[in-house]
C-alpha positions as CSV (number, residue, x, y, z in Angstrom):
1,M,-54.3,-89.7,28.0
2,L,-55.0,-86.0,27.2
3,N,-56.4,-86.9,23.8
4,H,-58.7,-89.4,25.3
5,G,-60.1,-86.8,27.7
6,L,-60.5,-84.2,25.0
7,F,-62.4,-86.7,22.9
8,A,-64.6,-87.6,25.7
9,L,-65.3,-83.9,26.3
10,L,-66.2,-83.3,22.7
11,A,-68.4,-86.3,22.7
12,S,-70.2,-85.1,25.7
13,V,-70.8,-81.8,24.0
14,L,-71.7,-82.9,20.5
15,L,-74.0,-85.8,21.5
16,P,-76.5,-83.6,23.2
17,L,-76.4,-81.2,20.2
18,S,-77.0,-84.0,17.8
19,T,-79.8,-85.3,19.9
20,G,-81.3,-81.7,20.1
21,C,-81.1,-81.2,16.4
22,A,-82.8,-84.5,15.8
23,S,-85.4,-83.5,18.3
24,L,-85.8,-80.1,16.6
25,H,-86.1,-81.7,13.2
26,S,-88.7,-84.1,14.5
27,D,-90.7,-81.3,16.2
28,A,-90.5,-79.2,13.0
29,S,-91.9,-82.1,11.0
30,V,-94.8,-82.5,13.5
31,S,-95.4,-78.7,13.4
32,Q,-95.5,-78.7,9.6
33,A,-98.0,-81.6,9.5
34,S,-100.1,-79.9,12.1
35,L,-100.0,-76.6,10.1
36,Q,-101.0,-78.5,7.0
37,E,-103.9,-80.0,8.8
38,E,-105.0,-76.7,10.2
39,L,-104.7,-75.2,6.7
40,V,-106.8,-77.9,5.3
41,T,-109.3,-77.3,8.1
42,L,-109.3,-73.6,7.4
43,Q,-109.8,-74.2,3.7
44,E,-112.8,-76.5,4.5
45,E,-114.2,-73.8,6.8
46,V,-113.7,-71.2,4.1
47,G,-115.4,-73.4,1.6
48,A,-118.3,-73.9,4.1
49,L,-118.5,-70.2,4.6
50,Q,-118.5,-69.6,0.9
51,D,-121.3,-72.2,0.6
52,D,-123.2,-70.3,3.3
53,V,-122.6,-67.0,1.5
54,D,-123.8,-68.5,-1.7
55,S,-126.9,-70.0,0.0
56,S,-127.5,-66.7,1.8
57,T,-127.2,-64.9,-1.6
58,L,-129.7,-67.3,-3.1
59,R,-132.1,-66.7,-0.2
60,I,-131.7,-63.0,-0.5
61,D,-132.4,-63.1,-4.2
62,Y,-135.4,-65.3,-3.5
63,I,-136.7,-63.0,-0.8
64,D,-136.0,-60.0,-3.0
65,D,-138.0,-61.7,-5.8
66,R,-140.8,-62.5,-3.4
67,V,-140.8,-59.0,-2.0
68,S,-140.9,-57.6,-5.6
69,D,-143.7,-60.0,-6.6
70,S,-145.6,-59.1,-3.4
71,I,-145.2,-55.4,-4.0
72,E,-146.3,-55.8,-7.6
73,E,-149.2,-58.0,-6.5
74,G,-150.1,-55.4,-3.9
75,I,-150.0,-52.6,-6.4
76,D,-152.1,-54.7,-8.8
77,D,-154.6,-55.5,-6.0
78,M,-154.7,-51.9,-5.0
79,D,-155.3,-50.8,-8.6
80,E,-158.0,-53.4,-8.9
81,S,-159.5,-52.4,-5.6
82,L,-159.5,-48.7,-6.6
83,D,-161.0,-49.6,-10.0
84,T,-163.7,-51.6,-8.2
85,R,-164.4,-48.9,-5.7
86,F,-164.5,-46.3,-8.5
87,D,-166.9,-48.5,-10.6
88,N,-169.0,-49.1,-7.5
89,R,-169.1,-45.4,-6.8
90,L,-170.2,-44.7,-10.4
91,D,-172.9,-47.3,-10.0
92,E,-174.1,-45.7,-6.8
93,L,-174.1,-42.3,-8.4
94,E,-176.0,-43.7,-11.4
95,E,-178.5,-45.4,-9.1
96,Q,-178.8,-42.2,-7.1
97,R,-179.4,-40.3,-10.4
98,I,-182.1,-42.8,-11.3
99,D,-183.6,-42.6,-7.8
100,D,-183.6,-38.8,-8.0
101,R,-185.9,-39.0,-11.0
102,Y,-188.7,-40.1,-8.8
103,E,-189.4,-40.5,-5.1
104,P,-190.9,-43.8,-4.1
105,A,-194.3,-43.2,-2.5
106,T,-193.3,-43.9,1.1
107,R,-195.6,-41.1,2.1
108,P,-199.2,-40.7,0.9
109,I,-199.7,-39.5,-2.7
110,R,-201.0,-36.0,-3.2
111,Q,-201.2,-34.8,-6.8
112,I,-202.9,-32.5,-9.2
113,S,-203.1,-33.2,-12.9
114,F,-204.2,-31.4,-16.1
115,I,-206.1,-33.5,-18.6
116,A,-206.5,-33.2,-22.4
117,A,-208.7,-35.8,-24.1
118,F,-211.0,-36.7,-26.9
119,R,-214.5,-37.7,-25.9
120,D,-217.0,-39.7,-28.0
121,F,-220.7,-39.7,-26.9
122,T,-222.3,-43.1,-27.5
123,D,-225.9,-41.8,-28.1
124,G,-226.1,-41.3,-31.8
125,D,-229.5,-39.7,-31.8
126,L,-228.3,-36.8,-29.7
127,W,-224.6,-36.4,-30.6
128,D,-224.0,-37.7,-34.1
129,R,-224.5,-34.1,-35.4
130,V,-221.2,-33.1,-33.8
131,D,-217.7,-34.5,-34.0
132,A,-215.9,-36.1,-31.1
133,E,-215.5,-33.5,-28.5
134,T,-212.2,-32.1,-27.3
135,T,-212.0,-32.2,-23.5
136,L,-210.0,-30.3,-20.9
137,G,-210.0,-31.1,-17.2
138,L,-208.4,-30.6,-13.8
139,E,-208.1,-33.4,-11.2
140,Y,-206.9,-33.8,-7.7
141,A,-206.0,-37.2,-6.2
142,H,-205.3,-37.9,-2.6
143,E,-204.1,-41.2,-1.1
144,I,-205.3,-42.1,2.3
145,E,-203.6,-45.4,3.0
146,N,-202.0,-48.3,1.2
147,G,-202.8,-47.0,-2.3
148,L,-206.4,-46.3,-1.6
149,G,-207.7,-42.7,-1.6
150,F,-210.1,-40.3,-3.3
151,E,-210.2,-38.0,-6.3
152,V,-212.2,-35.0,-7.4
153,G,-212.2,-33.1,-10.7
154,A,-213.8,-31.0,-13.3
155,M,-214.0,-31.4,-17.0
156,G,-215.4,-29.5,-20.0
157,S,-215.9,-30.6,-23.6
158,L,-216.6,-28.9,-26.8
159,G,-217.5,-30.3,-30.3
160,T,-218.7,-28.6,-33.5
161,N,-220.0,-29.6,-36.9
162,S,-220.0,-26.7,-39.3
163,G,-222.2,-26.7,-42.5
164,D,-222.8,-30.4,-42.9
165,T,-226.5,-29.8,-42.9
166,G,-227.2,-26.8,-45.1
167,N,-226.2,-23.7,-43.3
168,L,-226.7,-25.3,-39.9
169,D,-223.8,-25.1,-37.5
170,V,-224.1,-27.4,-34.5
171,T,-222.1,-27.1,-31.3
172,G,-222.2,-29.6,-28.5
173,A,-220.8,-28.9,-25.1
174,S,-220.7,-30.4,-21.6
175,A,-219.5,-29.4,-18.1
176,E,-218.8,-32.1,-15.5
177,L,-218.0,-32.3,-11.8
178,Y,-217.1,-35.6,-10.4
179,G,-215.7,-37.3,-7.3
180,G,-215.0,-40.9,-6.2
181,A,-212.4,-43.4,-5.0
182,R,-209.0,-44.1,-6.5
183,Y,-206.6,-47.0,-6.0
184,F,-202.8,-46.9,-6.9
185,F,-201.0,-50.1,-7.7
186,K,-197.2,-50.4,-7.3
187,R,-196.8,-47.3,-5.1
188,D,-193.0,-47.6,-4.8
189,D,-192.3,-47.7,-8.6
190,S,-192.1,-45.0,-11.2
191,W,-194.8,-46.8,-13.2
192,R,-198.1,-46.7,-11.3
193,P,-201.2,-48.3,-12.7
194,Y,-204.4,-47.0,-11.1
195,V,-208.2,-47.3,-11.3
196,G,-211.0,-45.0,-10.1
197,G,-214.7,-44.5,-10.1
198,G,-217.5,-42.6,-8.6
199,L,-220.4,-40.2,-9.2
200,S,-220.5,-37.5,-11.9
201,A,-222.8,-34.5,-12.3
202,M,-223.0,-33.1,-15.9
203,I,-224.7,-30.3,-17.7
204,A,-224.8,-31.0,-21.5
205,G,-226.3,-29.0,-24.3
206,V,-226.3,-28.2,-28.0
207,D,-226.5,-24.9,-30.0
208,N,-228.0,-24.8,-33.5
209,D,-226.9,-21.8,-35.6
210,L,-228.9,-21.4,-38.8
211,G,-227.9,-18.3,-40.6
212,G,-227.5,-16.3,-37.4
213,E,-230.6,-17.7,-35.8
214,V,-229.5,-19.6,-32.7
215,A,-231.5,-22.2,-30.9
216,D,-230.0,-24.0,-27.9
217,D,-231.0,-26.5,-25.3
218,Q,-229.4,-28.0,-22.3
219,D,-230.1,-30.5,-19.5
220,F,-228.6,-31.8,-16.3
221,T,-227.9,-35.4,-15.4
222,L,-226.1,-37.7,-13.0
223,G,-224.1,-40.7,-13.9
224,L,-221.4,-43.2,-12.7
225,Y,-217.9,-42.9,-14.1
226,L,-215.1,-45.4,-14.3
227,H,-211.5,-44.9,-15.4
228,G,-208.1,-46.4,-15.3
229,G,-204.7,-45.9,-16.7
230,V,-201.0,-45.9,-15.9
231,Q,-198.9,-43.0,-14.5
232,Y,-195.2,-42.5,-15.1
233,D,-193.1,-40.3,-12.8
234,L,-190.8,-38.0,-14.8
235,N,-189.0,-37.1,-11.5
236,N,-189.9,-36.7,-7.9
237,A,-192.3,-33.9,-8.7
238,M,-193.8,-34.4,-12.2
239,F,-195.6,-37.2,-14.0
240,L,-197.4,-38.2,-17.1
241,A,-200.5,-40.4,-17.3
242,L,-202.6,-42.2,-20.0
243,D,-206.2,-42.4,-19.0
244,L,-209.2,-44.3,-20.4
245,R,-212.6,-43.2,-19.0
246,T,-216.3,-44.0,-19.4
247,L,-219.5,-42.4,-18.1
248,L,-222.6,-44.6,-17.7
249,G,-226.2,-44.2,-16.5
250,T,-226.9,-40.7,-17.6
251,D,-230.4,-39.5,-18.8
252,L,-231.2,-36.2,-20.5
253,E,-233.4,-34.6,-23.1
254,L,-232.3,-32.1,-25.7
255,E,-234.5,-30.5,-28.3
256,T,-237.3,-32.9,-27.4
257,I,-235.0,-35.8,-28.1
258,S,-234.5,-38.2,-25.1
259,G,-231.2,-39.8,-24.8
260,D,-228.0,-39.8,-22.6
261,A,-224.6,-38.3,-22.2
262,D,-222.7,-41.6,-21.8
263,Y,-219.3,-41.4,-23.4
264,V,-215.9,-43.1,-23.9
265,Q,-212.8,-40.9,-23.5
266,L,-209.1,-41.3,-24.0
267,G,-206.9,-38.7,-22.4
268,L,-203.3,-37.7,-21.6
269,A,-202.6,-36.1,-18.2
270,F,-199.6,-34.0,-17.0
271,G,-199.3,-33.4,-13.3
272,F,-197.4,-32.5,-10.2
273,R,-197.0,-34.3,-6.9
274,L,-197.7,-32.0,-3.9
């Protein structure tokens, strides 16, 4: 009877322990599976994070390359812009240097010129005894409006012929005052063609020297002159000009020979704008 009770007592103690151990083993198995699942999940999350890190690294490298390219392009553009601005500035300075050579005639032209020329009188009866005469002159031109203005001037010529007729030396000379109208073309350019014409008053004469015995004669005449040429501005103050001139309609008598003092003249002028 006592043994039977002891057995029952042991059974009542061991049975719950066995059941608890089985339950603990079952719970441990569940916990291990759950941990494995969480580990797998964590590994997947770590892999995803690694992928994100790799992707971010690639994006950072891409952005860095783009930034580097942009900086290089910006530097190149800046260099090109600076080169362009430098070249443009050089062009502006060159244009300014060219512009400084002459001042476009935005204001009326006022100028004075000195003329050196060779003059050939066309009347052979009076003037064949002397060579083509060297001429010097002074002229003032004044524009009034739109290229049209007036001019006044004075010229003197001298020609000689020594010893061609025995011992006779012949000297021909003239003095001329003139005034008329002038028109400038292309007023705003450094090259300025022009034409002019008006009235001229002249005193002309010849001297005949035969062994120290001098006989001279002179006469006064009026005529019409025409001339034209082209003027080139060296800078805003000085210019050169090539001038072709003729005098017509004169009438004079020298040494009982009737004739004229008409001439053709080619000259070079150097002058100043006022």
